N, C-alpha and C positions, 0 to 999 in steps of 0.2 A: 433506192438509196446506190450512191455509188461509192468506191473504196476513196480517201482522201489521201492525198500525199502526205501525212505528216506521221499518218501512221505505216513504217514499212515494217514485211517479214525479214528476217535476218537472223543467220549463225551465232545463238547469245547463249554459252555454257555446254557443255555436254560434246562439242563440236571435237573431228576425229585431229588429234595431236599427230598420226601415223601417214597424213595425205602426201606430204612431201616427206623429201629429206631433212632432219634437224641440221642445223647448224652448232658449233662449238666455239667460242671465241679465244684466239689467240693465247689468254692466259689462261683457258679451262677455265676460270670462274661462272660461268654462261653458259645455257645453252638456249640456245633459240629455236622454236618452230612455230612452223600455222598452224593458224587454232581457227577454224572460219572465216570470222571478215577481219579477225585480227591478228598480228603476230603476240607470242608470249615467251616472254624473259626466265626461265626458269636456274634457279642456284642450282649447279654442279651437286653442293654438296648438302645441302641441307634439303634439296628437293619444294623448296618454296618460289610459287612464282613471285617474283618483283618486279615486271613491268607490264602492265597488257597495251602495246602502242593499239589502238586505232585511229582509223582513218579511211583503210578499206570501204565500199559502202555491197563489195561483192567477195568471193572468195578470195580471200591470198593461194597461190597458185605455187610461191616458190621464193626462198632467203640464201641471198649471199654474203658475203662479207665483202667489204670495198676492200680490196686491194691500195687502196689511193694510205686507207687511214683505218688504222686495229682497233676503234670503235665507235664503227660505223658499220651499216648494216644495208643494203637495199633490198630489197619485197616486191613482187608485184601480185596482181590478182587479176582476176577473171575483169574488172571494172574500166579496165583499159588503162590505169597508172604505173608508174614507177615509183615509188619513195624512198627516199631517204630517212634512216634514221639515228640519231646518237642513243643508242639502248642503255647506257651505264646509268642515262639523267631519264629515258622514255622520252625524248623531243622528238616531235617532227620536221626535220629541215627546210627538207624538199621536197616536194612532185611533181613529178615530171608524167606529162597528158601525152600517151601516146598513139591512143584513139582505137586500139584494135583490144577484145579480147586476150588474156596473156595467159598462157600452161605453162612455161616453164622461163626461167632465166640462168644468166651462167655471163661468170666475168671472167676475168684473164687478165695477170700484170704486167704482161706486154700489151695491152690495148687499152690504151687509157684516155680515159673519155668517153668507153664506149663498154654497151651490155649488147649480149649475145639474148634477144626471145624469143618462144617460138608463139606462133601465132596463125589465125586460119590463112586461108590461102585467100588476096583477094577478089580473085575471078570464083570462089567458092563458098555460097551461101552458107550452105550445108554446115560448114565445118566438121568436113569428115577426112580432108586435108590440108594438111600443114607444112610451114615453112619455121626455118629459122633464118632471123635477118639480124643485124648487128642496127643495133639504135645508134645514135651521138646523141650524147648531153650535151647541150648546150648550157653554156658558163651563162650566169644569168642572175641578181640578186635577187630574183621576187621570190618566192616563195613556189608559186605555181607558173610553170614551165612548159610551153609546149616542145614536145620533141617531135616529133614530123620527118626528119630526115633517118632514112631507112635502106639498107642496101640487105637483096637479100645473098643468104650465106649456102642456104640447102634449103633443098623442097622434097618433102611428101618426107617429111618424119615424123614420128611416135610423137606425140601431146605430151606423155606422162615423164619426159625428161630424160629419154637414153638417148644423152650422148655424152662425152667427155674431153676437156681439153689436155692435148701430149704435150713433151717439152715444152714445159713456160708458153705456150699457148700459138707456140708456132702450126699445128694444124688441132681440128679436132675430129671428133672420132663421132659416130649417130647410125645406134643400128635401129632395123624394123622389120619387122617379118624374117625370111630368108636373105637380107640385102645388107652390107657393112658397107658404108661409106663414108669417107676420108678426105676431107677437104684441107689445102694448106695454102694458106693464107699469102706465102712467098710468090708461089709460081700462081694462084688464082686459077687452082681448077682443082678437080675431085676424082680420086678413084673408088670406083662401085664394087666387091666382091660379094659370090654370093653363094648359099648352100644349096644342094638339093633339098627337096621336101623329106625326104627319107630313105634307106634301105630296105635290105631283107631282113634287118636286123632288127628292125620294127626304131631306129632313134628317130626325134624327133628335133631337128635340127635347129627351128624357130627361134632367132634371140629372144633372151629376155633383158640383157642391160649388156652396160658396158663399161669400161674406166683405162686411161690411160696410167703407161707409167710414166711419173714424173721428169727423169731423169732422160734415161733410151726411149730407144723406138719400140715399142713394143705397147702394145692394146690386147686389153682381158676382154671375152663379153661373156655372156652367162648365153645357157641356153634352155630348151622346157626341157630336155633328157636330162635334164642333173651335168651335163659337162661345158669343164672351163676349155676356151681355144686362144693363146696367146698365139697372137700375128704377128709375125715380124718380114725385114722386105716389105711393109707395106707398099713404101715410094715406088716401087717398081709393080705396076697394074699385076704382068705377067709370074714376075719372078719371085711372087709374097709364098710366105712358110708358115707353118701352126702348128705349135704343142701341143696335147689334147691333156687337161685332167679332169678324173673322175672321181668325184666320191659323193654328192647328194644322191640320193633315188628318185627326186622330185624335182622342179624345174628352178634352177638358180635365179631367185629374184636377186637380188644387187649383188657388188662387188665394187670392190674400194681399195685403190695400194696406199700405203703408208708414206708420211711426207717423204721419205730416205731414198724409197720405192723398194725394200727390204721383203715385206710381207705384204702378201694380197688376204685378203681378205672376204671371208662370200658365207652366205647366208640363205635360209629356203627354207621350207616347210619341213623341217626336222629340227625348228627352232634351236638348230647348235648354230655357234661362231667356229669357222673355221680359218684358219689361220695358218697360209701355206705360204715356204719361205721360195723366196724369189731366185736363189741360185742352185738352191735343193728341191726341184720339183715333189720329189720322192719323200720329203720330211712334213709333215703338217701338225700341228698344234689346237687342242678342240674347248671348247666351250660350253658345256649343255644345257641341257633343262634350262633353259630362256623364257618358254615360257608360249607363245602365241606362235606362227612363224613370220622368222626377219622376212621384214620388205622394204627396210633401208637401214645401212651404214656409215655411219659419219666419224670420221677421225679426228684432235685436233692436230691445231698446225704445227705445234709439236711431238706429235706422237704418244703422248704421253695418256689421252685420254680416247675411249672408244665407247661407242653409244649407237644400240639399236634398236630401230622401230618393229613393233608385232604387231599380229594383226586385226591381237584382240584391245589396240586401239594404247597401248604403254608403249613408253621409251625407257631400255635400260642403260645407265652409264655404268662404264666397266675400265679397271682401271688395265690401263696395255694386258688387253686377251689373258688377266692373272685372275679377275675379283670381281663380282656385282658391287659398286661402290653405292648406285642409288638407282629407286625407280621411281619411275612420274606414269602413271597410272590414268588414264582419259575413261572416259563413259566408255563401257564393253557393251556392245549391242548385238553383235553376235549372223549370223543372218536371219533372226526374228525375233519379236520382241511375245511372249507365250503371256506372258502373266500384262497385266492392266499398269497403265502409270499410274502409280498413287506416289502420295505425298506424308511422309510420316508426320502424327501431330508435333513429336519430342522436337525432333532433330529438323525440323521442315524439309530433310534431304526428299529425292525423289528415286522411286525405289521399285525399283524391275530387274527381271532374271538376267545376272549379267553371266559369269565364266561356269560352265555346265555345274548342277545339281547346286549354284549359290541366286542369293539377293545380292543385290551392290545397291548402299546407302552411298548417294552423290550430291553432293552440295550444288545446287542453281546456283547460289550467290557468290561462292569461294568457286566455282569452275572446279572443283577438287570433287574425288574420293573416297569419303571416309573411312568404309568395311565395307568387308565384304562377310558376310552371314550364312553358314556352309548348313544348308537344309535339310540334303538327302543324306550327307554325313557316310560317302562312303568316296572310295579311291576310285578315280575317273580315267577311265582305257582309252586310249588315244588310239583308236581302232574302225577301221571303215566298213560299216553294216552291222558292228554291237548294238544289242536295244540297251538299255540304260536308263535311270531313273531322270524325269528331267519336271524342273519346277514350273507349273503352267496354271496358277492361281497364287494370289499374296493380297490379304486384305487385312487392313489395323480398324481396333477399336476407336471411337472421338479423339478420347484420353492421350491416346500411344498408349497400354500397360499391353494391350494384346498384342499378337499379330498371328494369324492362320495361315498357313499356307497349304499349296495341296499339288503333291510328285504324283509322276505317273511314269508306267513301261507298260509298250506290247510288244510281244512276242512272236511271232508266227509259229500259229498251231496251238497258241492258249489264252487266258484268258487275260482281260485288262487288270495290272497291280496299282491300288488308285492307295494313299495315304493321304490323311486329316491330321496335321500338323498344328497344334496350339499351342503359343511361344511366348510367356512371360517378361515381362520388362525386370531387368533386375539393377537394382541401386547403385549396385555397389562394381560393379563389373561394368554398366554404363551401357548391353547390352542386351538381346534377346535368351530367354534361355528353355532347354524344350521342357514343356510344362504334361503334353497328351501325345499322344499317337494313336491314331484309328485306324486301323487295319479296314480295309474295304468297308466305308462310310456309305455308301452309295453300288449301287449292284451296275451302275452302268457310270459314264463318263459326265462328272459333275461340270454344269456349264458356265456356274457362277453361283456367287457367295456374295455376303453383308454382316457387317455388325449390325444392331439397332443403334441407334444415338439415344438411346432413352436415359439417362442417367442411374435409375432406378435399379436393372438390372443386364447385366453384361451379357449377351446374348448374339448368335451366327446364327443366321440361314444359307442352306447350301441348296441349290436345285440339278439334278441330273437327266438324262436321259430314261432313266427307269421309270421317269411319269408320276415322282416325288417329290418334293421340299421338305429337308428336315430342320428342323433348332437346334441348335444347341446350347444347352444352358450350362452358367458356371455355374458351381454351387456353392452356397455362402454361410456353410456353417464355419468358417474359419474368417479368420479378418485376413489374414499371412498366404502370400501368394504359395507357399511354400505347404499348403492344405488343402488350397485350390483343387476341385475335379471337375470334368467335363463331363456331361451326361446327356443323350437322348431325348430335350424334355415334348417334342410333337413331331409325328410323320402325317402330311398334306396331301392330298392331290385335288383334280378335278375330273371328274367324268372320265377317268383313262386319257387322261390326255397328256403329252409331252410339254412338259411347260419350258419355255425360252429364257426369258428373265426374271429378276426381279428386283425389288429398291423399297427402300424406308424411309418411310416423310418424315422432317427434319425434326422433329421429338421426337419420333421413334412409336407414335400413336397409329399408325398404317402400315403394314405391308402390301404391296402391291406385288404380284405375281404374273406373269404371264401365261397362260396355255392355248398356242397357237393363236387362236383368234379372235379369244377371251381376257380379259382383262381380270383378275378377279382381286377381291381388295378386303384385308383379313387385319381384325383385329391384334392385340397382347392378349387377348385370353380366346384364340386359335380360334373368334367367330365368323363363319363368311358374310361378311355386311353386304357386299355387293358386287352385281360382277358389270362389267363394262365392255361392250363389244362394238368391231366398226367393221365389218367386213367390206372387200374382199382382203385376206392378204394377213398372214401372222405376224403376230406383235414380235418386233425384232431391239428393240432396244425401251424401257421405261424410267420415267425420271420425272418427281416429285418438284414444283417450285418451293422456291424460296420464301420469308422473311413474309411479305404483304403480298406475293404470288402463292402463297403454303395452300393456299384451298385448289390451286391447282393438277393435273398431273399430264404429263404428255407422253408422248410412246410415238413409238417409228414403228413400219408397217416393210412389210416382204413388194407388197403393190407400189412401191413410191410415196406413201401417207404417210403427213405428220399430224397428228391426231392430242390435241386439248383438253377436255373434258373437266368438266365445274364440277369437283367434289361436294361442295352443298345442294345441289340438284340435281348430280346422278344425270347428268346429260353433258355430250359433245358440246362444248363454246363453242371452237371453231374446227378447222382442217383443210389441207392443202395438199397439192400434188408436189411432188419433193420426194427425188432418191436421196435421203437421207442416210450413209455410211457409220455416223459417230452424231450424239448426243450429247452435250456436258454442260453441267451444269454450277454454276461458280458459288460455293458453300459461303461467300462472303457476301450474297449483292441477292438482287432477283433477276443477275441476268443469266440465259441460256446462251451453247453456242452449238449449233449447226453444220453438221462436215456436210455439205452433200455433191452427189460425184454428177457429173456432166461432160459429158463428148471428151473422156481421158482424163480431166481436169479434176481439181478440187476446187469447191466456193464455197466461203464462210457466210454463215448469219450470223451476228450477236444480235439477242431479243428476249425481250419481257413477255411474259404468256400474258397476259395482260392488256399488251400495248400493241394495235394492230397491226404497223409497220417497226421493221426492225430499226434498232438502234447503230449496226456499224453491217456494211459487208464488203467483199472484196471477190472479182471474179478471177477464175483460172490463177486460187491461191501457190498450187502448185501441179506436179502429174502425178497422176495417178488416184487410188483411194489412199483418204487419212482415217488409220484403223487406230488409232492410237493418241489421248490426248487427256492433259489434264493442268486444272486451272493450279495454278500456287499459287500461295499469298506472298505480298512483297517484303520485305524486313521494314522500308520505308512507304509510306503510302505518299503519292503522288499527289501532288497540288499543281492550282492552276495550271489545268488540264482547258483541252478546246473539249465541247461540248459535242461533239462528234468521239473523243477518246473518252470518256467519263467512263467504260467498261471497264477502263485498265487501272484506275487507279487502285484498286485493291488487290488485284491480281492479275498474273503473268498468265496467260496460256501458252502453253508448250503444246508439241504436237512433233511425229513421225509422219514423214514422209514414207514411200513405195521404197525411197536407197535410204532408210536408214541414215535418214538425217534429222536431227534436235533442230525443229525452227521454234522462234516465238515470234512476238510483236512488238515493235520498238516505236514509242512518239517522239516529236519533236522534243519535249521537254525533257522527256529523261533523256537522251542524247545530250541535248545541252549540259544537262546538268553531271552528265559524265566526262565532259570537254572540259568545261570547270571545274573540275576536281584533278583531270590530267593534270592540269598546267601548275607553274611554277606557284608559291603557296606566295600571296602577295597580305601585306600588312599594312597600315593606316603608317605615315610616314612621322606623325606626328608620338608613335609610341617607339621607345627605343627595344630593338630587337637585339632578341638573347635567346640562345637557346632556350634557360630556365623559364623564359615570359612566353616561346613559343608553346610549352607541354602545361605550365600551371598558372599562367596568365587569367586567362581565361574564368577558370573555375575560381581564382579567388577573387575577382570584378564581382562574380555571381553571389561569393559568400559573402563578401562585404555590403551587395547591396542589399543583403538578407538580415544582417546583423545590425544595421545602421544605412539605413536607406538618403539620411538627412545630411550624412558625410560628407564635405568635398570634394571634389577627386582631385587631386595636385597631378598636375602637368608633368609628365615625367622630359627628359631634353630627347632633342630627336639625334637622329641615329648619323652617322655621316655618311659620305657619299660613297668613302673608298672602304668603309665597311660591306654598306651594301654590296657594292662590285665585288667585294672576296668575299662575300654569301651567297650572291645569287651566279656568278657565273661559272661557269663548268671549269673545270680544275686544268681540263685540258687545253684548253682556249685562251686560259688568264697571259697576259705579259710576263718579265721573269719577275722572278721576288725581290732584285733589285730596283728595278724599276720601279715598283706598287710603292718598297720602305719607304721613303722620303714622303710619299703623298698620305701614306699613313701614321708617321709617325704626326708631320703637323694635324692631319686630321685630332689626334687627341690633346694639341697642347691649347692653351684659353688666351684669347688678343688682354692684352696691357688694358684696354679701357672697360672691359665687359668686369677684370677682377675687381677693379678698383668699386664701378658698380657697386656691388655685389659687397663692398665692404663692412660698409655703415649699415647695412640689414646683417648681416653676421654678429659685427657686436651689438646689436641691441638685444637678438635675441639671445646672446651667450648670456647680457645683464638678465631679462627676461626668465631667462631658467635658473640661472641662480634662487632672484626672488620666488620662484616656482617651485624649488628644493626647501630653501625657507620653510614656507607658508603650509605644501606639505607638511612637515614636518610640525608644523604652530597645528596645521587641523590634525595631527595622529594623537599629540599629544590632549586635547581640548575630548578629541572622542573618548580615550581612556579615562580622563576625568568627571568623564560625565556617564562611563560606563557601559560607552558604545561597544556594539561590534567590532572591529576592526574589517566583518567584511562587510558591511555595511553601506554607501553611498552616504553623501551630506543632505538628498531629498528624502533618504529614508530612513534617517533619525530624523528629523524634524517634521517630515510628514507635509516638505516642499516639495515642488520638483526641481529636478535636477537643473543645476548652475551649464555655460558653458565655459570651457576655458577665459574668454576675453571676461565673461564678468566675477571671475574669480579671481583672476589679475587687478582691477578694477576693486573688488573690495581689498584684497590685499596691500594696494596703494591707500587707501583711505583709510587701514589702517596705521599703518607708517608716518603718517602726516601728524605734522607738531596744533595738537588742542588744547595748547595751555593757553593761551587767546582767550577760549571760552571761559573756561575759571575765572580769569577778573572778572566778566564781563556778570556772568550769573552772582556774584560779590558785591559788585556794584549795584 
């Protein structure tokens, strides 16, 4: 099988929000940042994500404000498009097709209708050389417009965005390596300035960042040795001068002038925001302890708000370099994921190691960090070469009541320190509390661990390089977790071989442990039931089948073999020569995912153990090996998917690439649903639109249908066109209020013809209501005479079915009719 075009590999949840410099809106209410293939709009006060601007099909590589409209932003992407957004309403206004992958974007007030983007050199297909080009955006009413008119500005620039406009767009400065290049738009020429690679003092003069003064001819550049140079008189190629500022002991990662140019902000690995006074360079202010290394700095147009991006995928919002007002935290990835990717059964959050000594609980559906759990419970010292405890393993039981973690520390010249910790979930605090700590649970490093899914007992199995696996059992002498205790119930091994992996069956009745080339199967009473072997190669991974495929046990070996054993016959069902780097089972279906390495790339095969052909396959999924993956349950099951995408209906597969990018799979059905939800709410024209109806109308109709399914639905009056225009049109594009006033008032008036037509029915209705009230009073009197309960209805009193209102009205009319003529007839 081949991959289908309806399934795409996308960045969805857990993307980097520190990839490019964020943008603060003019009113400082919102903060926009690139996040994978979308642009996220956050509230600067509440930290909540207000909009998720989706439309790009590749990584978003830059965001800038539209100089001609303060309610719009431009975004660029590696998909070769520049998109114009209305971020207040979350609406895509226009798409400009450039045709080349875009890595950065810049705008200037003096260059209307033009954006500057960084694209690969046309004559260089390896994308190692980049150029800054000006793109003229054509005026068109179409939503998609081709913008092919490109003009080169600078050649050989950095793709990461090391460029800045100066003096309101009169020139642009860019740095790369040891070169500073300034291009003057009026003269249409550029000046280049070079620095030496180093001197006797060991300085590293390479440029790292650049920022231009907004009102004066001054360019600030950052360098690898922590120095900041202020360049002046650079319009003369040979008579330029520069002064040097130095505080950072590491490389200066980012620089930014304030809007008035009174201060210069700098940041680096020290995680300290430094504010330099422009006129008094010796004076500076500090805001320390901001977290990870500072990678970007952004300033609001009015200068009241700063924000810093950090290496730990965090954005900090600061009020005028005085105090931190908000923190937007993304998924912390660090240098690598030591723990496996696991799903918390309670919150459905992705759990993995985050900042040092912690586990992070990250909601993939909300794309938000829920909380961090301190595992090590020791202060982390930021010092290179210092050995400290790290969280290396984590596992949950099936109900989410217990969490097991392993932390270890290796010191030179000393033994390995290992701690096994058991955490109990506390309903009051809605978090995990430490219950038991086992010091040195094994004599060597713990390789893997897993909980038994059996509902009868709570048991944890750990395996180690010391040649043993241990079963830790929760004592059931107390019904409360406060009195719960853990103890070692069993220690097992097999012929002094080292175990490599372990796995429980879906019902917890079997435990499989791989000892080099032999797979051992154990019962809950710790009886060795059977052994399975398929030489050559040591067993790398084991996984039981689910649901209808529970009789199968799959394993991968170091000799590039994927084997499937039938546990009923204890024989090899099938095997195939493939280098499987990771094998993952979907807990909600029979499907399994196998990531295979081939030619420096990873391929994906999704299959059922009992079927000979895979359900889905995709070649060259990503570069390098996939070492971490997990199936996450969906909040809402997908429907009406194509047959080849049925494996994504209940669960969503997430995986980490070698570059620590969290990727997943998106179907066309899912994308259509997200697109529909992002559009404006559309309601039926026959329903009057009010805020209360939008909130409660649907729920009220459902309740009426349940209580009285035979009741006739009353047709509500139609909403006027004027009201719809006022409700659905964005406020900033509406005409003046005086223009709309007359049309709005006319829409509320009732025509004379319709009023006369409605007059007669209203009078008849009033008469019928008077009769109804008289009849109801007489009925109440009759019920009291009969001694009936006032709570009874007519049908309940007489044992007859209930009458409709029309039938009751007819009976009352007959009662008021004159029957005196009937008595005279009877007398005759």
